[in-house]
C-alpha positions in Angstrom: -85.3 -14.2 2.9 -84.8 -12.4 6.3 -82.0 -9.9 6.9 -81.3 -8.7 10.5 -80.8 -5.1 11.2 -77.3 -6.1 12.4 -76.4 -7.1 8.9 -78.0 -3.9 7.4 -76.0 -1.8 9.9 -72.8 -3.5 8.8 -73.6 -2.6 5.1 -74.3 1.0 6.1 -71.0 1.1 8.0 -69.2 -0.2 4.9 -70.7 2.7 3.0 -69.5 5.2 5.6 -66.0 5.2 4.3 -64.0 8.0 2.8 -60.6 8.8 1.2 -57.8 10.1 3.5 -54.3 11.3 2.8 -51.6 9.6 4.8 -48.2 11.4 5.3 -45.7 8.7 6.2 -42.6 10.1 7.9 -39.2 8.2 8.0 -36.0 8.6 10.0 -33.9 11.6 9.0 -31.2 9.3 7.7 -33.6 7.3 5.5 -33.4 9.5 2.4 -34.9 6.8 0.2 -37.9 6.1 2.5 -37.2 2.3 2.5 -37.0 1.8 6.3 -39.7 1.6 8.9 -42.3 4.4 9.1 -41.5 6.6 12.1 -44.9 8.5 12.2 -48.1 8.9 10.2 -50.2 12.0 9.9 -53.7 11.8 8.3 -55.7 14.5 6.5 -59.3 14.3 5.3 -60.3 16.0 2.0 -62.0 19.0 3.4 -60.9 22.7 3.4 -58.8 23.8 6.4 -57.0 26.9 7.4 -53.3 26.8 6.9 -51.5 29.7 8.4 -52.9 32.9 6.8 -54.4 30.9 3.9 -56.4 27.7 3.4 -55.5 24.3 2.0 -57.2 21.1 0.8 -56.0 17.7 -0.3 -57.6 15.7 -3.1 -56.9 12.2 -4.4 -56.3 10.8 -7.9 -56.0 7.1 -7.4 -53.2 6.7 -4.8 -51.7 10.1 -5.7 -52.3 12.9 -3.2 -52.7 16.5 -4.5 -52.2 19.5 -2.2 -53.6 22.9 -3.1 -53.5 26.3 -1.3 -56.4 28.8 -1.5 -57.1 32.3 -0.5 -60.8 31.7 0.4 -62.2 29.8 3.4 -64.2 27.4 1.2 -61.3 26.5 -1.2 -63.6 27.2 -4.1 -61.6 29.7 -6.0 -58.6 29.0 -8.2 -55.8 27.6 -6.1 -52.8 29.9 -5.5 -50.5 26.9 -5.7 -50.7 23.1 -6.2 -48.4 20.1 -5.7 -48.9 16.5 -6.7 -47.4 13.7 -4.6 -46.9 10.3 -6.3 -47.2 7.6 -3.7 -43.8 6.1 -4.9 -41.9 9.4 -4.4 -39.8 10.0 -1.3 -39.8 13.7 -0.5 -37.1 15.4 1.5 -39.1 18.2 2.9 -38.6 19.5 6.4 -36.6 17.4 8.9 -38.0 14.0 7.9 -38.2 12.3 4.5 -41.8 11.4 3.8 -44.2 9.7 1.4 -47.9 10.6 0.7 -50.6 8.2 -0.3 -54.4 8.2 -0.6 -56.3 5.3 1.1 -59.9 4.6 1.8 -60.8 4.1 5.5 -64.0 3.9 7.5 -64.9 7.2 9.1 -65.2 6.5 12.8 -65.5 10.0 14.4 -64.8 13.6 14.0 -61.9 15.7 15.4 -63.4 19.1 16.2 -61.3 22.2 16.8 -62.3 25.1 19.0 -61.1 28.7 19.7 -61.7 28.6 23.5 -61.4 26.3 26.4 -64.5 24.2 27.1 -65.1 23.2 23.5 -68.5 24.9 23.3 -70.3 24.4 20.0 -70.4 28.1 19.4 -66.6 28.2 19.6 -66.0 25.4 17.0 -63.7 26.6 14.2 -63.3 23.5 12.1 -63.9 19.8 12.0 -62.0 16.9 10.4 -63.1 13.3 9.8 -61.1 10.6 11.6 -60.2 7.3 9.9 -60.4 4.0 11.6 -57.6 1.5 11.6 -54.0 1.6 12.6 -51.7 4.6 12.4 -48.0 4.8 13.4 -47.3 7.5 16.1 -43.6 6.8 16.5 -40.8 4.4 15.6 -42.1 2.0 18.2 -45.7 3.2 18.9 -49.0 3.2 17.1 -52.7 3.7 17.8 -56.0 2.5 16.5 -59.5 3.9 16.7 -62.5 1.6 16.4 -66.2 2.5 16.6 -68.8 0.0 17.9 -72.3 1.0 18.7 -72.3 4.0 21.0 -68.6 3.9 21.9 -65.3 4.7 20.3 -62.3 2.7 21.5 -58.7 4.1 21.3 -56.0 1.5 21.6 -52.2 2.1 21.7 -49.4 -0.3 21.1 -45.6 -0.5 21.6 -45.1 -1.4 17.9 -45.5 0.9 14.9 -48.1 -1.4 13.2 -50.6 -2.1 16.0 -49.3 -5.6 16.6 -48.6 -7.2 20.0 -50.3 -6.6 23.3 -52.2 -3.3 23.7 -50.6 -0.8 26.0 -53.7 1.3 26.8 -57.3 1.0 25.8 -59.6 4.0 26.3 -63.3 4.1 25.7 -64.8 7.4 24.4 -68.6 7.6 24.8 -70.7 8.9 21.9 -71.5 12.6 22.1 -67.8 13.7 22.7 -64.6 13.0 24.4 -62.4 15.3 26.6 -61.7 18.8 25.6 -57.9 19.2 25.4 -55.5 22.1 24.6 -53.3 21.8 21.5 -51.2 24.9 21.3 -53.4 27.9 20.8 -56.5 25.8 20.0 -58.6 23.2 21.8 -59.8 19.9 20.3 -62.3 17.2 21.1 -63.0 13.8 19.5 -66.7 13.4 18.8 -68.6 10.2 17.9 -72.2 10.8 16.9 -74.6 8.7 19.0 -76.5 6.1 16.8 -80.1 6.7 15.9 -82.4 4.0 17.3 -84.5 2.5 14.5 -87.8 0.9 15.5 -90.6 -1.0 13.7 -94.2 -1.5 14.6 -94.4 -4.7 12.7 -91.9 -6.7 14.7 -90.1 -6.3 18.0 -86.9 -8.0 16.6 -86.5 -5.2 14.0 -86.0 -7.5 11.0 -86.6 -6.7 7.4 -88.4 -9.4 5.4 -88.7 -9.6 1.6 -90.7 -12.3 -0.2 -90.3 -12.4 -4.0 -92.3 -15.6 -4.8 -96.1 -15.6 -4.7 -97.3 -12.4 -3.0 -94.5 -9.9 -2.4 -94.2 -8.6 1.1 -92.0 -5.9 2.5 -91.6 -4.7 6.1 -89.9 -1.4 6.5 -88.4 0.4 9.5 -91.6 2.3 9.8 -93.6 -0.9 10.0 -95.5 -0.6 6.7 -96.4 -3.8 4.8 -97.5 -4.1 1.2 -98.6 -7.3 -0.6 -99.5 -8.4 -4.1 -97.6 -9.4 -7.3 -93.8 -8.7 -7.4 -94.1 -5.1 -6.3 -92.0 -4.1 -3.3 -93.2 -0.7 -1.9 -90.7 0.6 0.6 -90.9 3.7 2.8 -87.1 4.0 2.9 -85.2 4.0 -0.5 -81.9 3.0 1.3 -83.6 0.0 2.9 -85.0 -1.1 -0.4 -81.5 -1.0 -1.9 -80.1 -3.0 0.9 -82.8 -5.7 0.7 -82.3 -6.0 -3.1 -78.6 -6.8 -2.3 -79.8 -9.8 -0.3 -82.2 -11.3 -3.0 
């Protein structure tokens, strides 16, 4: 059985998913949160500064839990905590809202900096970015998609990424444009993919034979034969090949 690296890469991409908290905002007159979503804000589950303190979300099923901390690693006992059931419509602030936890592919990172230019030495925090659609207004939405060494940002004139795209912007791997956001600067960063090579075949395929003499070709190009033993250089590759048998 032969598996191309394209398929293996797809499996790795599926594994590169994480939980995110979605804050869905509704019109100020929609006190029951039954109408269309006006805007969505996403949060990853890492510790971030929140005013003079720090905060972090966690997920329990579809329920989103918010906790405040006094330390920068969010490792001490929380100073306060709130649980948000995904079915509850909350009337906080100027807009009714709902919270939910959802698994999405991680497509890039949003890095924050303390000075213009977005130098690595000035990076203050980083947040994972989810792929897929997100509402940005009552009649606008956006979608980030990663493919190879490029991140694509597409906007729409609907709140669910349907219809004809309004704008499509390509962001090359290694980082986008450094832009100001109030008193901080931010930049979207897509890590450039690592090129995997093999000395055994130019087409970079992984081959596993389980009948007769067992043969395994790894990314490092090593080949072992004999019995049913598969000796792999990369444990992850062994796991992926076993999925194909």
